[in-house]
C-alpha positions in Angstrom: 187.1 13.6 -9.1 187.7 15.2 -5.7 185.2 15.1 -2.9 184.4 18.8 -3.3 183.9 18.5 -7.0 181.6 15.5 -6.5 179.6 17.4 -4.0 179.3 20.4 -6.4 178.0 18.1 -9.1 175.4 16.5 -6.8 174.2 20.0 -5.6 174.1 21.3 -9.2 172.2 18.2 -10.3 169.7 18.7 -7.5 169.2 22.3 -8.4 168.7 21.5 -12.1 166.2 18.8 -11.1 164.3 21.1 -8.8 164.1 23.7 -11.5 162.7 21.2 -13.9 160.1 20.1 -11.3 159.0 23.6 -10.8 158.4 24.1 -14.5 156.3 20.9 -15.0 152.8 20.4 -13.8 152.1 16.9 -12.5 150.5 14.6 -14.9 146.7 14.5 -14.6 146.6 11.0 -13.3 149.2 12.0 -10.7 147.5 15.3 -9.7 144.9 13.5 -7.4 147.7 11.6 -5.7 149.7 14.8 -5.1 146.7 16.5 -3.6 145.9 13.5 -1.4 149.4 13.6 0.0 149.1 17.2 1.2 147.9 17.6 4.8 144.5 19.3 5.1 144.6 23.0 5.7 143.1 24.0 9.1 140.0 26.1 9.0 140.8 29.8 9.3 140.5 31.2 12.8 137.8 33.8 13.3 139.3 37.3 13.3 139.1 39.3 16.5 136.7 42.2 16.5 137.8 45.8 16.2 138.6 47.5 19.5 137.6 51.2 19.7 139.6 53.0 22.3 138.5 56.4 23.8 141.4 58.1 25.5 143.0 61.5 26.2 145.4 62.6 23.5 148.1 63.2 26.1 148.0 59.8 27.9 151.1 57.7 27.2 150.0 54.7 29.2 146.9 54.4 27.1 149.1 54.2 24.0 151.1 51.4 25.6 147.8 49.5 26.3 146.8 50.0 22.6 150.2 48.5 21.6 149.5 45.6 24.0 146.2 44.9 22.3 147.6 45.1 18.8 150.4 42.7 19.8 147.7 40.3 21.0 146.1 40.4 17.5 143.4 43.0 17.8 142.9 45.8 15.3 142.5 49.0 17.3 141.0 52.3 16.4 142.0 55.1 18.7 139.7 58.1 19.3 141.5 60.9 21.1 139.0 62.8 23.2 139.4 65.7 25.7 136.7 64.3 27.9 136.0 60.5 28.0 133.4 60.8 30.8 130.4 60.9 28.4 131.6 57.6 26.9 132.0 56.0 30.3 128.5 57.1 31.2 127.0 55.8 27.9 128.5 52.3 28.2 127.8 52.0 31.9 131.1 52.1 33.7 130.1 51.9 37.4 131.0 54.9 39.6 134.4 54.5 41.3 135.5 51.8 38.8 137.0 54.2 36.2 140.4 54.4 34.7 142.2 56.5 32.1 140.6 55.0 29.0 137.5 53.2 27.8 137.4 50.7 25.0 134.5 49.1 23.2 134.7 45.6 21.6 132.2 43.0 20.5 129.3 44.7 22.3 131.2 45.1 25.6 133.2 47.9 27.2 136.7 47.5 28.6 137.7 50.0 31.2 141.4 50.5 32.0 144.4 48.4 31.6 142.7 45.0 31.2 145.0 42.3 29.8 144.2 41.2 26.2 143.9 37.6 27.4 141.0 38.6 29.7 139.3 40.4 26.7 139.7 37.3 24.6 138.2 35.2 27.3 135.2 37.6 27.6 134.6 37.5 23.9 134.9 33.7 23.9 132.6 33.1 26.9 130.1 35.8 25.9 128.6 36.4 29.4 125.4 38.4 29.8 127.3 41.5 31.0 128.3 45.1 30.1 132.0 44.6 30.2 135.2 44.4 32.2 136.8 47.0 34.5 140.3 47.3 36.0 139.9 50.3 38.3 142.8 52.7 38.7 146.1 52.1 37.0 147.8 49.1 38.8 151.6 48.8 38.4 152.4 45.8 36.2 149.1 45.8 34.3 149.4 46.1 30.5 150.6 49.6 29.7 151.7 50.1 33.3 154.7 47.9 33.3 157.6 49.0 35.5 161.2 49.0 34.3 162.3 46.8 37.2 159.4 44.3 36.5 157.7 45.2 39.8 154.0 44.4 39.7 151.2 44.8 42.2 148.3 42.3 42.4 145.1 43.3 40.7 141.7 41.9 39.9 139.8 42.5 36.7 136.0 42.7 37.4 133.0 41.7 35.2 130.3 44.3 35.2 126.9 42.6 35.1 123.9 44.1 33.3 122.6 45.5 36.6 125.9 47.4 37.2 127.2 45.1 40.0 130.6 43.6 39.7 132.3 40.2 40.3 135.9 39.1 40.1 136.7 37.9 36.6 140.5 37.4 36.7 143.2 37.8 39.3 146.7 38.9 38.3 
């Protein structure tokens, strides 16, 4: 028998064997052993909360930030609104700290192009605060990426319950 023919017979035998294994359930006395050999399944990770984004219907960079959040594992509901100022006032965005969109997630607000990693950190640490702000629209922040990769440094701020802010993350 040639080497190719022998290889074909071995492969065919393995396929037939696998097919037979798939059709037979393990014997009851062997079932416990099979289960014991399987690695434990890790506990499911807790799902990220829904992010509700209030934005202008014509804002393209807001849509890019929504894409960034979805790619990070968040489910996002978009609410196109002609005027997002009432939302900013309701959630407590401090004067002068605004941006083009306002999101709500897990009892906090997220103002502007805040990176998803910072939102995840906020949700994990659960500080006694109103939310995060990234004033303006800094180049290089999520949704504001430049084609040439240029980025300007920016700081995400934590908004405390009293409305004051403190640096939360520097990028």
